[in-house]
N, C-alpha and C positions, 0 to 999 in steps of 0.2 A: 547247336550246329543244326543245320537244313542239309538235307539229302540235296547232292547235285542231280541236275537232269541226266537222263540216259546218255551214254557215249553217242556222238555222232561223227561221220567221216567228213572230212574237209579236205577239199583239192589243194594242194601245194602247186604253185604257179612258178617255180624255179625252173623247171626244165623247158619253158616257153620262151620265143622271142629269137631263137637263134644260138649263135655261138657267144663266147665268153669276150666280145671285144664290144669296143664303144661304136663300133659301124653302123649301118642304117639299117631299119627294119625291112626285112623283104616279103613280098607277098605269100611266099611259101611259107613263113613264119607265122602269118598270121591265120593262114589256111590250117597249118597245124594247131595253133591255139584254138580256133574256132571248133576243131574236131574233138580235142580234147575236153574243152568246155560242155561241146555237146553230150560227148560220153559221162562225165560227171554229172550233169544234169538228168541223164537218164537212169542214173541209180540213187537219186533222191539226194543228191550234194546239193547245198545251197550256201556252204562258207567257202569263200578263195582266198586263200594265204598269199600275200605277197610281200616282197621286199622292195626297198628303193635300189638295192644293188644288185639283183636279180639280173644276170645276162645284161650288166650297165644298164639298167633301167629298162630294157627292150622287152622284160616281161610284162612290165607296167605297160608299156606301150602298146603291146600287140593285144593285149586283154581291153585296153581301151577302143581298138578297132574291133574286136568281137562284141563289145557293146554297141557298137555304131549300127553293126548289122544287124541288131537283134532289138529292136525297139522294145520297152517294156522289160526287158531282162534287167536291169539296174534294181528295179523295185522287186524283183523277187527273189534277190540273192542278198547275201553280206559279203563285205570287202573287207578285208583286215591287211594292213600292210606294216612295214616295219622299217626303222630307221635307227642310226647308231652307228653304224660300220661305214668306213671311209676304202673306198679302192683306189683313189687319188692320193692317198698319203702315206709315205714310205715310213715314217716314224712315228705316226698317230694314227693306227688305224681304226680306233673307237674315238668317238665323239658325240656326245649328248648334248653339245652346246649350241646348234643350230637347228632344233626340232621344227618350228616354225617354216622356215625355208625348204627343208628337206620335205616336210609333207604338202608345201605348196607345189613343189616339183611334182609330187607323186599325185596329187590330183590332176595337175596338168596332164602327166601322161597318161592317166587313167581316164579322163576325159569326163569326172564326177565331180560333186561338189563336196561330197563328204565321204570319207571311209567310215564304216562302222565302227572300226574297233583298230586303235594305233598300239603296236608292240614296239618297246625299246628293245632292239636286237641282241645287244650284249651290254654286260656290266662295263661302264667306262671309269677307271681308276682314278679320273680327275674330274667325277662328276660331281657338280653343285646341284643337290636337290632344291633349292630353292629356285635356280634356275630352271630344273627341267618343272617345277611345280607351277611357275608364271607361263611357261611355254605351253604345257598343257592346257592352263586355265584358258588361256588366251585362245586356244586352238578349239576346245570346247563352248566356249561362250560364242565363238563366230560360226557354230555348227559343222566345223570341218572334222571333226571326230566326234563320235558318238560314246566312246567307251575306251579304256586305256587298260594294257596288258604288257608285258615282259616277256622277255625270252633269255633263256639260258642263265636263270637267275635262281639262288636259293632262297628259301623262307627268310633269312635273315636280313638277305639285301632287298627283298620286296618290303618286309616290315620298317627298314629303313627309310625307304623311297617314301613309303605310304604315310608317314609320318609328315610328311611335307605336301604331299599332293593331297589335295581334296577329292579329287575323283577317285572312285574305287576303283584297285587295281582287281582285274576280273579274268586274267588269264596269264598263266604262265606258259611257255612253249620249250619242251626239253626233248632232247632226243633219249628215246626209249623204245624199245623193242624186245622182241624175245632174245635177239642177240646182243644189245644193251642193256644188260638187266639190273646195273649196280643199283637202280632205283628201288628194286624189288630186295635185294640181299642186303640194303642199308638198315632196314628195320627188321630183319630175320636175323640178322648176324650180331645185334646188339649183346654187349657182354659175352662175347666169342672172339679167341684170338682172330679166325678168318677176317672178322672186321675192321682189322686194323688196316688192311689193304686197299679197303673200300675207299673212293674218292666222291661218291657221291654226297651231297651236302645233308647230312642226318637231319631229318626233322622236316624237310621241305614238302612231302607229301602231306605230312598231318598239319603242317601250318595252311597250306593251301585248301584242305579240306575244311579247316575250321574258320577260314576268313574267305568263303566264298570264292576262292580263285579257281578257274577252272584247268585243267591241265591238258595239253596239247602235245601229241607226240611228233616230231621230225625223225624221219628215218624210220619210220614205223615199219614197214617192209624188209628192212636191213640188206636193201642192195638184191632183195631176190635170193638171200641166202637160204631160204627154208622153203623156196616156192620155185627152184631150178638151177639157181647156181652151185658150185661145188664148194666144198669147205673142209673144216677141220672133222676128225674122228666123231666129236660131240655134234657138230653141227650137221654132219651126216646122220647121226642116229636121231636126231630133233626132228629132220627133214622127212626122214621116213617114216616117223609118228605122224607129223603132219599130211602126208599122203595118206595114210592109213586112215586118219579121222575124216580127211575129205572124200574118201572112197565112201566110207561106211555112212557118212551123213548125206551124202550125194551134194557136194559142194565143192568148191575150188579150195586151193592150199591158201591162197592169198586171203581169202574168208576166215580159215581157220586162223592164220598168224594174226589178224587183225582183230579176230575174235577173242585170242588170248588178252591181248591188252585190254581191249573195251570190258571184257567180264571182270577185272580188277576193280576192288569198290572204290577206285579213284573215279571210275567212269571216264577214262580217259580218250580223248578225241583223236585218233590217228589222222595224220598228214600224209595224202597219199603224193609221192612226189614222179610219178610216171607220167610221161606223155604219150604213151601209148593206148588207143582206145580200148583195145581189147584187153590190156592188164586192169586199167580204171573199172571197166566193166566186173572184172573178174572180183571184183571187192565188193560187189554190191550185196552180198548174202552176210555181209560181217556183222552185223547187229544181230540178225537172228541165229548167227552161230555162237554170239556171246551170251545171248539168252538161254540158248540149249547148252551152252558147256557145262558140265558137272565140275564139281570140285576136284573129283578124282583126274578127270580128263587135264585140268588146267595144271595140277601139280605136275600130272606126267609130262606135261611140254616142259613146266619149267625145269625140272630136274633132268630131261633128256639134254637140254639146252646148256645147262651148267655143266654137266658131263661129272658129276659128282655129286654123293649125296648129301643133303642138309646135316646140319651138326644133331 
C-alpha cells in the first residue's frame, strides 16, 4: 500500500449560481462566483468541485462565465463534476443510466472540453455496472473525462463497481467533519456495543487507503458549528477548544476545524462550501495546522466533539 499525497483543500461550488430554481443566471451571481473563485485561488486551491444539479445547473454555468473572464485559468485548475441525481424526477431521484448525456450537458455549461474527474453522485439501486462501464469508457476515450470517482459510496459498493469499470476509481466524497464523526467512530468502536448504532459502512476508509481512492469531505466545516454558530453542549465545548487552539496558534477557527480532518492518516481533502470570500480565505492555514497538530490536540478535539470518553 502506497501512502496517499498530503491532504489539500478543494473549493465546492454548490453555493454559486444564485437560488435553487431553474431560472436564468444573473450578472450578480456571476460576480459572486468570480469573487469566490478569486478567494479560493488566493489560498492555493486549484481543485473546483461541481455537480450537474447544483442550483439547477447554474453553478456550472456561472463557473463557465468566470472561466471566460479569466483566459488561461482553465489550464491552472482541476474541475470535477458529478452526475447521478435528478431534480426533475418525482419517483426516480437517482439515475446512473444516462451518464454520457449528463456529462455533455455539464461540459456545455462549463464551456470546457473535459473535466478532470467525473464523480458518480449517489448509489443508484438500479445501477447496471456494465452500462456505467460502457459510458465511462466512451467518455474517457473521447477525452471528456480524465479520471473517475464516486460520492457517498461504501468500500463494498466501490469494489462492486470497479470490477466492471476499467478506469480506476480514484475519489470517494463523503460527509466528514468534526460534527459528522461516524467515519472515525466506526473503526474505533470495533468489538464494542456502542458500535452497533454506527451506520458508517465499516471498512470503507481501509478499502480506500488500500486501493488508491482519495477521500474528499463534503460538509467539512459543519455549517460553521465550531467556528461561530451555536449548538449543543458538546458542540459548544468543542467550539471553545477550537477557539483556544486558534488563539494559541495565531490562526483561524476554520483552519483548526479543517486541520483536524487533514491530520487524519487518510489525508482527507476538505471541500469548502462557503461562497463568502472572507470565510474562504480564513481556511487558508488549514494544511499548516494539520501538519503542526499533535496527537494530543487531535484527540482532545475528537473527544470534546464526542461529548463522552472513548471505551
